N, C-alpha and C positions, 0 to 999 in steps of 0.2 A: 742615875747610876754613876758611880765614881770609877775612875780608872787609875791604876797605880803604874807610874812610869819609872822603870828602873834606871838609876843613875849610872849603872854599869852596862857597857855594851854587851849585847847578847847575840849569840850566833844561832840563826835559824837556817838549818841545813836545806830546808825545802825552798827557801828563797835565795840561796847563795848563787851568785853568778861568777863568770870568769873575767869580769872587767878588771879586777885587781886594784880598783881604786883604793880600797882599804889597805892593801899591801903597801902601796907607795906612801901612805901617811902613817905607817906603823913604825914605832921605835924599834921593833924587832928586826927591821931591815938593817939597822946599824948595830944592834946589840943582839947577836945570835943566841945568847943564853936565854933570852926571853921567849924564844920559839919552843923551848922545852917545857913551858908551864902547862900544867895538867888541867887547870880549872878556869882558864881565862879565854876570852874570845880569840886573842891572837894565837894562843897555844893550840886551840881547836882548829883554827883555820890552817895553820902551818902543818899540823899533824895529819889533817885530812886531805891536804893538797887541793883545797878548794873544790872538793868533789860535790857533785850534784845530789840533791835528795831524790828519793824515788816517789814521793807523794805529789799530788797536784800542785802546780805552781802558777802564779799569775804571770801573764806574758810580760817579758821584758820590753822596754821601749823599742828596741830594734826589731823584735818579733812583731810587736803590735803595728809598727810602721810598714812592715813587709806585706805587699799585696797577696803573697802566698802563705803568709804566717809561718815562715821557716823558723825552726827552733835554732836560732843562731848560736846561742850559748852552748847548746848540746854539741853541735858539730865543731865549734871552736875548741871545746873541751877535748874532743876526740883528736883534733889536730895537735893540741898541746901534748897529748900522750903519744903522738906519732902513730896513731891508729887511723891511717888515712882511708882504709877501706870502710871502717865504721863511720867516719865523717861523711863519706860519699853515700853510704846507706841511709844515714839520717837526712841528708839533703834530698835524696830521691823520694823520701816519704811524701813530700809536698811539691817537689820540683822535677818535672820530667825532662827538663832541658838544662841540666846543671852546668855543662860546659858553655853553652850559648849565653846563659845569664851570668856566668862567671866573666864573660867578655863584655857584654853590652847592657847589663841591667842598669837601670837608672839609680839603683841603690838608695832609696829613701831611708833605709836602715842606718846608713852611715851618718846622716844628718841627725837621726834620733838617738844615736849612741851616747849614753851618759858619760862615757869616758872623755868625750870632747869638752865637758864642763870642767874637767880637771887638767888635762894636757892636750892630747890629740885624739881625734876620732880614730877608731879602729878601722882599717881597710877591710871591711867585711866582704866586699865583692872580690877583692884580691885573694882573700882566704878561701872563698868558695871556689874560685878558679884553681887555686893550688890544690885543694882537696879533690876536685873533680879530675885533675890530671894525675895527681899522685895516687889516687884511689884505683886507677886503672893501670898505672905503670908498675906498681909494686908487684902485683900479680894480675893475671887476666881476670877482669870482672866477670863473675858468674852470670849466665843469662838470667833474665827475670823469670820468676816462677809463673807458669801458664796454668791457670785453673781449668777445670773441665768446662767445656762449652755450655752455655745456657741455651743455645739454639736461636738466640735473638740476633737479628741482622741489623746493623746500623750503617748508614751511608753518611760519610763526612765530606762536605763539598768545600774544598780548599785545604791545602797542605801547609799553611802558614803556622805560626806559633800557637794560635788558638785551636786549630784543627788537630795539630800534632799532640797538644796537651790533652785534649778531650779523648783522642784515640787511645792514648796511653792508659788513661784511667779506665776507660770503658773495656779495653782488652784485659786489664787486670781483674775486672769483674767477671770475665769469662764470656763477654759478648763478641760476636764476629763483626769486625770493623773493616770497612772498605773506604779508602780515601780516593776521591776523584779530584783531579787537578788539571788545569789547562797546560801546565808546564811539564817538561820532560822529567824533572826531578823534584822531589818534595823539598819544602823549605819556604816557599813563598818569597816574600821580599827579603827574608834573611839570606837566601841564596842569590837572589837576582837583583838586589838593590843595596844591601848593606856592604860597605867597602871591606875588602879583605884585611886592611890594617886594623879594623875594629873587631871583626869577627872572623876568626880562622875557619876556613872551609873544612879543615880537619876536625875541629871541635864540633861544627854543625853536623858533619857526616857521622861522627861518633855518636852523638845524641840520637840522631834519626835511626841509625842502625839498631841501637838498643831498643827503641820503640818497635821497630819492625820485627825484632826477634820475638815479640809477644804474639806474632801471627797476624799483625795488621797487614791488610792487602793494599796495594797502591796501584791505581789506574792512571797512568801518565797520559798527557796530551789529550785529555778528555774534558772538554768544556761543557759543563751543565748549562743548558739553555741553548746550546748549539748542536753538540754531538749527542746529547741525551737530554730529554726534558725532565723537569722537576716532578711533574705528575707521575712519570714512569718510576722514578725512585721512590716516591711516596707509596706506590702500590706494591713495589717489590720488597721494600725494607720495612722493618718494624718501627724505625725512627730515622729521621734525617736531620743532620746538623748543618746549618749554613755558616761557614766560617771563611768567606771569600775575601775578607780583608778590605783594605782601602788602597788598592793598587792602581787607581786611575788618576791621572793628572788632571786637575781642574784647569780652568782658564789661566793662562799666563799673561793676560792683558795687564799692562801697566798704564792706567789712565787711557789716553787716546791711541796707545800703540799695541797692536797685536803681536803675536810671536813673529819675530823677524830676525834678520842677521844680527848676531850678538846677543840675542835673548834666548835662553834655553831653560827648560824645566829641570829642577833638581832630580826628579824621578827619572827622567830620560838620561841625564848625565850619570846617575848611579847605575842604571841598567847597562849603559855602554861600558862603564868601568868593570862591572861584574862579568861582562861578555869578553873582557880582555882588550877592549878598544881604548885608545888614548887620544881623545879629541883635543884639538888645539884651542885653548881658551884665551890665548894671548898673555900679555905681561901683567895687565891690571884687571882684576876680577872683583866684582861686587856680588855678594850672595845675600839675597833677601829671604829671611826665614829665621827660625829660632833653634832650639835644641830639641831633639838631636839631629834632625835632618839638615838644618842649615849649617850647623857646625861641622857635620860630616862632609858636606859639599865644599865648605871652605878649606878644610884640611886636604881634601882630594885635589882641589885646584892647585894647591902648593905642590903636591906630588906630580901634577901634570906640567910643572914648569913655570907657573905664574910667579912673578916677582913680588907683587903686592896684592894681598887679598883682604878685603874688608867684609865682615859679617854685619849686616844691617838687621837689627831686630827691634821690635817695638817693646819687647819685654825688658825687665830689669836684669842686671848682671847676676844678681843672686838667684835667679831662676835656673842658672846653669850650674851643675855640680862643680865644686871647687877643683876636684881632680881633673875634670875636663877643661876647665879654664886654664889650669897650669899647663896642660899638654898643648892646648891651642896657642898659648902665649909663647911657649918654648919653640913651637914650630913657626911662629911668625904671623899668626892670624890677628888682624886688627879688628876689635869688636866695637861696633857703634851701637851701644845699648840705648834703649828708650828713644829710638829715632823712627820716624814714620816717613815713608816715601811720599813725596808731594808731586813728583812728575818725572818724566824722562824726555830728554831732548837729544837731538843729533847735531853736534857741533864739532866737526873733525873727530868724530867718535861719539860714543854714548856718554851722556852726562846724566847722572842720577841725582836728582835734587831731593834733599831730606830736610825735615824739620824735627827738632828735638821735642819729644812729648813731655808732659809734666809742667813744672813751674817755669822752666826756661823755654817755653814753647816758641819764642821768637827767634831762637838760635837756629840758623840755617847752615846747611852744609851741602856742597856739590862735589860729586865724585866722578872724575873722568875715568872711564874704563873701556876695555875691549869687549868684555862679556858681562852680562848680568844674568845670574842664575836665580831663578825663582824657586826656592826650596820650601814651598808651602802650597797649600791648596789641594792636597791629595783628597780624593773622594772615594766613597764606598763603591765597590764593584758588586752591583746587585743584578747583573745581567742574567743570572741563573733564574731569577723570578719570572722571566718571560714565559716559562713553560709551566706555570702554576695556575690552577683554577681554570683550565681550558684556555691557556695563553692569555688570560686577562691580566696577569701580573699581580702586583700587590697593591691594594687600594690605599694603604697608609704607610708612612715611614716605619721601618722595623722597630725603631726605638720606642714608638708610641704604642705598638701592638704587643710589645714584649712583656712577659711576666718576669720581673727582675729577680724574683725569688728562685725560679728554676730555669730561667732563660727559654721558656716555652712561648711559641707563637699561637695564634688562635686556631690554626689548622692542627688538628689532633696528630701528634707524633712529629711535629715540625718544631725545631729549636734553632736558635741563632747565638753566635758568640763572637767575641773579638771586635776588630775594627769594622766588620760588616754592620755592627750595632752602634758602636760608639764613634766611628770615624777615627782619624789618626790618634793613636795613643802609643805608649811605650810597649816594648815587647813583654815585659813582666806583667803588665796589666792585661794584655791579650791572653797570656798563659793563664792568669787567674780567672779570666772570663771563660776560657775553654774548660777549665777544671770545674767551674760552677755549673756549666752546661752539662758536663759529663755526669755530675751528681743528679741533676734534674732528669736526664735521660734514663739513668739507672733506676731512679725512683719510679718513673713512668713505666718502664718495662717490668718492674717488679709487680706492678698492678695488672700487667697483661698476662703474666705467667700463671 
């Protein structure tokens, strides 16, 4: 079969994007009369204003890279038209936490942006944040549509990003959702560990209030496994979702040293800051960890008055998003990438001994510090399982028992999502996991009706 390739550029409206790469290379940018042409690619592009086609389109690189598969080009096109309410509506189609992810998403879409091969990547996360805020400030966002109840009851254990995302989609399907959480307010680590300079509490509360307007019930200060056992939920509800996250700090042991004066966990430091406390870390601080927890702790240490802060990470520098690196550098964080902790000594203070990983593994570095923050080692909180199967708990790790297609566990009607399954991951991936579990639960309940 032969294919004819046209030597003349052709305009395919269905595949047209808003990256505008072609605009910046077009002679019509400097010769306006060329924009009036009727039968050329440039004439069509200028006359249609880069409008999107209505037919099916292949996912753009940014959309393909997004764990939520957000239609980035569609909501950016709405922003270009200054239709911020429409932009927010498009974002909410696949993202129940638009303000939260506008603040703290790891934004793999930015790295995938094809515009970067021409000049600079588009700040997609910043545009999402702008749309989320402008979409509600132009006029009060109408409450979400609440369909008629299906009569199906779902218990969600854990009010973090995965639990909130699942609750949102399940409520949109008409199911009756109740969230159980050990804390007084919903949000999980988003509320009780993520620093306020990264995630505005106003943005978090706004997203949660929108979800609750769908009729989602919240049972505060109720720890499943202590105040109520999981077997009871399984008998009372048609389906149960475990989304308890990874909010437990693992061992902070550094070789021969247990937690002692001058050694604190990053999770505990973050919880103290979220509670309004300002612990004294001293002048020189070393943070052991990566992105995002380690970098967040390092920036927090500077805000607590530390004069010199080093982030020690075994990962490469390019594993940290460029925007985050720029902010950290501007604030004064010193990043020791590709370094491994070899030991910790006490010599008129704490001395952290490092070795560089990789080809220069003989390169050693010692850091004298007042405080060492261990910003790694968070583990899954599966204490809720103590009340399952007659208090026998769970015989195998959740990740091994999970059906990854629908997030179902072997116990009929029991599902799991988020960091309770994967361990520590980014917020956007927890949200994606919660949405996948919601789809699995809805499919399961459809077979029960």
